[in-house]
C-alpha positions in Angstrom: -158.2 -4.8 183.1 -161.8 -3.7 182.3 -163.4 -1.0 180.6 -163.5 1.3 184.0 -160.1 1.2 184.5 -159.7 3.2 180.9 -161.9 6.1 182.5 -159.2 7.8 184.4 -157.0 8.5 181.4 -159.9 9.5 179.6 -160.7 12.1 182.2 -157.5 13.3 182.2 -157.2 13.5 178.4 -160.6 15.5 178.5 -158.6 18.6 180.3 -156.0 18.4 178.0 -158.3 18.1 174.8 -161.9 18.9 175.7 -164.1 21.6 176.8 -163.0 22.0 180.7 -166.4 22.6 181.6 -167.8 19.2 180.5 -167.1 15.5 181.4 -165.9 13.0 179.2 -168.0 10.6 177.7 -167.3 6.9 177.5 -168.7 4.3 175.9 -171.8 1.9 176.5 -173.6 -1.5 175.3 -172.8 -5.2 174.8 -169.2 -5.6 176.3 -168.6 -9.2 176.3 -168.1 -10.2 172.6 -170.1 -8.2 170.8 -171.3 -8.6 167.3 -170.5 -5.0 166.5 -168.2 -2.3 167.9 -169.3 1.0 165.9 -166.4 4.0 166.3 -167.8 7.3 166.4 -165.5 10.4 166.3 -165.7 12.4 169.5 -168.5 13.9 171.7 -169.7 17.0 172.1 -171.7 18.9 174.4 -175.1 17.9 172.8 -174.8 14.6 174.8 -176.5 15.4 178.1 -174.3 13.1 180.0 -171.4 15.2 179.9 -173.3 17.6 182.4 -171.0 17.3 185.4 -174.3 17.1 187.0 -175.3 14.1 185.3 -175.2 11.2 187.6 -175.8 8.4 185.5 -173.8 6.4 182.4 -171.7 8.4 180.6 -172.1 7.0 177.3 -172.6 8.2 173.3 -175.3 9.8 172.0 -177.4 10.1 175.5 -180.1 13.1 174.8 -180.0 12.9 170.8 -181.9 11.7 168.4 -180.5 11.2 165.0 -178.0 8.2 165.6 -180.9 6.1 167.2 -182.6 6.6 163.9 -179.8 4.9 162.3 -179.8 1.9 164.5 -183.6 1.5 164.4 -183.5 1.3 160.7 -180.4 -1.3 160.6 -182.7 -3.4 163.2 -180.5 -2.7 166.2 -183.2 -0.5 168.2 -186.5 -2.1 169.7 -189.1 0.4 168.2 -190.9 1.3 171.6 -187.6 2.4 172.6 -186.8 4.9 169.3 -190.5 6.1 169.5 -190.3 7.4 172.9 -186.4 8.6 172.0 -188.0 10.4 169.3 -190.8 11.8 171.9 -188.4 13.2 174.5 -186.8 16.6 174.3 -182.7 16.3 175.5 -183.5 17.3 178.6 -186.2 15.0 179.1 -183.7 12.4 179.1 -182.6 11.2 182.5 -180.4 8.3 184.0 -183.1 5.8 184.1 -184.2 6.0 180.5 -180.3 6.6 179.4 -180.0 3.0 181.0 -183.1 1.8 179.4 -181.7 2.5 176.3 -178.3 1.0 176.6 -180.1 -2.0 178.0 -181.7 -2.3 174.8 -178.4 -1.5 172.9 -176.9 -4.8 175.3 -179.8 -6.7 174.1 -179.1 -6.5 170.3 -175.2 -7.3 171.1 -173.2 -3.9 169.8 -171.0 -1.6 171.6 -171.0 2.3 170.8 -167.8 4.3 171.5 -166.0 7.2 170.4 -162.3 7.1 168.8 -161.9 10.4 170.8 -163.4 10.7 174.2 -162.6 14.5 174.6 -166.4 16.3 174.7 -166.4 19.5 172.9 -169.1 22.3 173.1 -169.9 22.0 169.6 -169.0 20.1 166.7 -165.7 21.2 166.1 -163.2 19.4 163.6 -160.4 17.7 165.8 -156.9 17.3 164.4 -155.7 13.9 163.6 -153.0 14.8 166.5 -155.8 14.8 169.2 -157.4 11.6 167.8 -154.0 9.6 167.8 -153.6 10.6 171.6 -156.4 8.0 172.1 -155.7 5.1 169.5 -154.1 2.8 171.9 -157.0 3.3 174.4 -159.5 2.4 171.7 -157.5 -0.5 170.7 -157.6 -1.5 174.5 -161.1 -1.2 174.5 -161.4 -3.6 171.7 -158.9 -6.2 173.1 -161.2 -6.0 176.3 -164.8 -6.5 174.6 -163.5 -8.7 171.7 -166.0 -8.0 169.1 -166.9 -9.7 166.3 -166.3 -7.5 163.5 -165.3 -3.7 163.9 -167.2 -0.6 162.2 -165.5 3.1 161.8 -167.8 6.0 160.9 -165.8 8.3 158.7 -163.3 8.8 156.5 -161.0 10.4 159.8 -161.8 7.7 162.2 -161.1 4.9 159.8 -157.6 6.2 158.1 -156.6 6.7 161.7 -157.7 3.4 163.2 -156.7 1.6 159.8 -153.4 3.5 159.5 -154.1 3.9 155.8 -155.7 7.1 153.8 -159.4 5.7 153.5 -162.1 7.0 151.6 -165.2 5.5 152.6 -167.0 6.5 149.2 -164.2 4.3 147.6 -164.5 0.9 149.9 -168.3 0.7 150.5 -169.0 -2.7 151.9 -165.5 -3.7 151.9 -163.5 -4.8 154.9 -160.0 -4.3 156.1 -157.8 -6.9 158.6 -156.5 -4.6 161.3 -154.4 -6.7 164.1 -155.1 -5.6 167.4 -153.0 -7.0 170.6 -152.1 -10.1 168.4 -156.0 -10.9 167.1 -157.0 -9.9 163.7 -160.3 -7.9 162.9 -162.6 -7.3 160.1 -162.7 -3.2 160.2 -166.0 -2.2 157.8 -165.3 1.8 156.8 -168.9 3.4 156.7 -169.9 7.1 156.0 -170.4 9.0 159.1 -173.9 9.3 159.3 -174.7 12.3 161.8 -174.0 16.1 161.6 -172.8 17.2 158.2 -172.7 13.5 157.5 -176.9 13.5 157.3 -176.8 13.3 153.9 -175.1 10.2 153.7 -177.5 8.8 156.3 -179.0 6.1 153.7 -176.0 5.5 152.4 -174.7 4.5 155.6 -178.3 2.3 156.6 -177.8 0.7 153.2 -174.2 -0.6 153.7 -175.1 -1.3 157.3 -177.9 -3.8 156.8 -175.6 -5.4 153.7 -172.9 -6.0 156.2 -174.7 -7.4 158.6 -176.8 -9.7 156.3 -173.4 -10.7 155.4 -171.5 -11.4 158.5 -174.4 -12.6 160.6 -177.2 -13.7 158.5 -176.0 -16.2 155.9 
């Protein structure tokens, strides 16, 4: 099975749980044994790739700025790419530039996805029941790409993925083992660093730097 084999199901669930005038957003980055799989919540219409007229990849965070600041500050984004992201307005992103950004993500050996692929017009809070509809599909993604570690962003995503009540403030820099298709993965819950979570971006960066140093540099 390939990642693209899951897209038809994501598109079906978009019609059920997302904004019908927008397209679902899939994933992107290193798809073969990445160092890290980052799992966010769900996309919004701020991602310009959710426009039905977009012809390129439908990957997370296309046309946005803040999350790329986090990736740059933890050493996972080239400075020239980062500077260009900060200069561009959302609608100035095109398919070629999106590929350029995600080629850099791939070279840095990480994978970006959302637990829910259902694009909303805004950053409304989705109930656990909607995210749970995507959980087995996320596990299939993880089985296909086989990351070394998984980073879950925020309390809600972390709790659903780990099937236990998680407060990221109470388990900073701690990992939890999660069995997915017979393999044990280390999952690190981290503060959600975007939107209402922007106040915690420095804590997220601190924890991610520690995790990266501990898992990959020692």
